[in-house]
C-alpha positions in Angstrom: 141.1 311.9 65.2 144.5 310.4 64.6 143.0 307.8 62.3 141.3 310.5 60.2 144.5 312.4 59.9 146.4 309.3 58.7 143.5 308.6 56.3 143.6 312.1 54.7 147.4 312.1 54.6 147.4 308.7 52.7 144.9 310.0 50.2 147.0 313.0 49.4 150.1 310.9 49.2 148.5 308.5 46.7 147.5 311.5 44.6 151.0 312.8 44.4 152.7 309.4 43.9 150.4 308.3 41.1 150.2 311.6 39.1 149.9 311.2 35.3 147.9 312.5 32.4 144.2 313.1 33.4 141.2 311.6 31.6 137.5 312.2 32.0 137.7 312.1 35.8 141.3 311.5 36.4 142.6 308.0 37.4 144.2 309.6 40.4 140.8 310.6 41.7 139.5 307.1 41.2 142.5 305.5 42.9 142.2 308.0 45.8 138.5 307.3 46.2 139.1 303.5 46.1 141.9 303.8 48.6 139.6 306.0 50.8 137.0 303.2 50.8 139.4 300.5 51.9 141.2 302.7 54.4 138.1 304.0 56.1 136.8 300.4 56.6 140.2 299.3 57.9 140.6 302.2 60.2 137.1 301.7 61.6 135.6 305.0 60.4 131.9 305.3 60.4 129.9 303.8 57.4 128.5 307.2 56.5 132.0 308.4 55.8 132.8 305.1 53.9 129.7 305.7 51.9 130.9 309.1 50.8 133.9 307.5 49.2 131.9 304.7 47.7 129.6 307.3 46.1 132.6 309.3 44.8 134.1 306.1 43.3 130.8 305.2 41.7 130.5 308.6 40.0 134.1 308.4 38.8 133.6 305.0 37.3 130.3 306.1 35.6 132.1 309.1 34.1 135.0 306.9 32.9 132.6 304.4 31.3 130.6 307.0 29.5 133.8 308.6 28.3 135.1 305.2 27.1 131.9 304.5 25.2 132.2 307.9 23.6 135.8 307.2 22.5 134.7 303.9 21.0 131.8 305.6 19.3 129.3 303.3 21.1 125.9 305.0 21.3 122.5 303.6 22.1 119.3 304.8 23.6 119.4 305.2 27.4 123.2 304.6 27.5 123.8 307.1 30.4 120.8 305.8 32.4 121.8 302.2 32.0 125.4 302.9 32.9 124.4 304.9 36.0 121.8 302.3 37.2 124.2 299.4 36.4 127.0 300.8 38.6 124.8 301.6 41.5 123.1 298.2 41.4 126.6 296.5 41.2 127.5 298.3 44.4 124.3 298.4 46.4 123.0 294.8 45.8 126.2 293.0 47.1 126.3 295.3 50.1 122.7 294.5 50.8 123.1 290.8 50.5 126.3 290.7 52.5 124.3 292.3 55.4 126.4 295.5 55.4 123.5 297.6 54.2 120.1 297.6 55.8 121.4 296.5 59.1 119.2 298.1 61.9 122.4 298.7 63.9 123.8 300.7 60.9 120.8 303.1 60.7 120.8 306.8 61.7 118.9 307.1 65.0 115.4 308.4 64.5 115.3 308.2 60.7 115.9 304.5 60.1 118.0 305.5 57.1 121.1 303.4 56.4 124.4 305.3 57.0 126.0 303.7 53.9 123.1 304.8 51.7 123.2 308.3 53.0 126.9 308.4 52.5 126.7 307.0 48.9 124.1 309.5 47.8 125.9 312.4 49.5 129.3 311.3 48.2 128.0 310.9 44.7 126.5 314.4 44.6 129.6 315.9 46.2 132.0 314.2 43.8 129.9 315.1 40.8 129.6 318.7 42.0 133.4 318.9 42.5 134.1 317.6 39.0 131.5 319.9 37.4 133.0 322.8 39.4 136.4 322.0 37.9 135.1 322.0 34.4 133.2 325.3 35.0 136.4 327.0 36.3 138.5 325.6 33.5 136.1 327.0 30.9 136.2 330.4 32.6 140.0 330.3 32.3 140.2 329.6 28.5 140.4 325.9 29.0 143.3 325.9 31.5 143.4 324.9 35.1 144.1 327.6 37.7 146.7 325.5 39.6 148.5 322.2 39.2 146.4 319.1 40.0 143.2 321.2 40.1 141.4 318.3 38.3 142.3 316.1 41.3 141.8 318.6 44.1 138.4 319.8 43.1 136.5 316.5 43.0 138.2 315.1 46.0 137.9 318.2 48.2 134.2 317.9 48.8 134.6 314.3 49.8 137.4 315.2 52.3 135.4 318.1 53.8 132.2 316.0 54.1 134.3 313.1 55.6 135.4 315.4 58.4 131.9 316.7 58.9 130.3 313.3 59.0 133.1 312.0 61.3 132.3 314.6 63.9 128.6 314.2 63.5 128.8 310.5 64.1 131.4 310.6 66.9 
């Protein structure tokens, strides 16, 4: 539990130290998610929790890439699908060939599903939901955030909540 507390504290500390103007999904979120992946591995936290942060980082990078393509006025058929598939393949294939993913010892008992895959899928959905939730509330408030750093808090909050839940489920 102490490791989890240190992990969450470091994520919030990184958010506060690196605050600057926000983009599509803010850079602070991406740094926080990236830090979460590294720290969870280093602290020995379960791979399902690590997968949550990998999924969040992936969605953040997909959003950044699509936003960058929009700013550069680069449009082609299937752009979003190619970007999404490209990022997930860039993450899943190396993890598979390194033996981190699809290891029978890393499967959830009874299901045979890999903990990292479950975490990546769940984290991707949670991060996307949090970011979408932010834009929904911002639109309802005449284009303004309700509180400072709302753009950071809302996408990261589902990942933190799910990290705590997954931590206790796998303990």
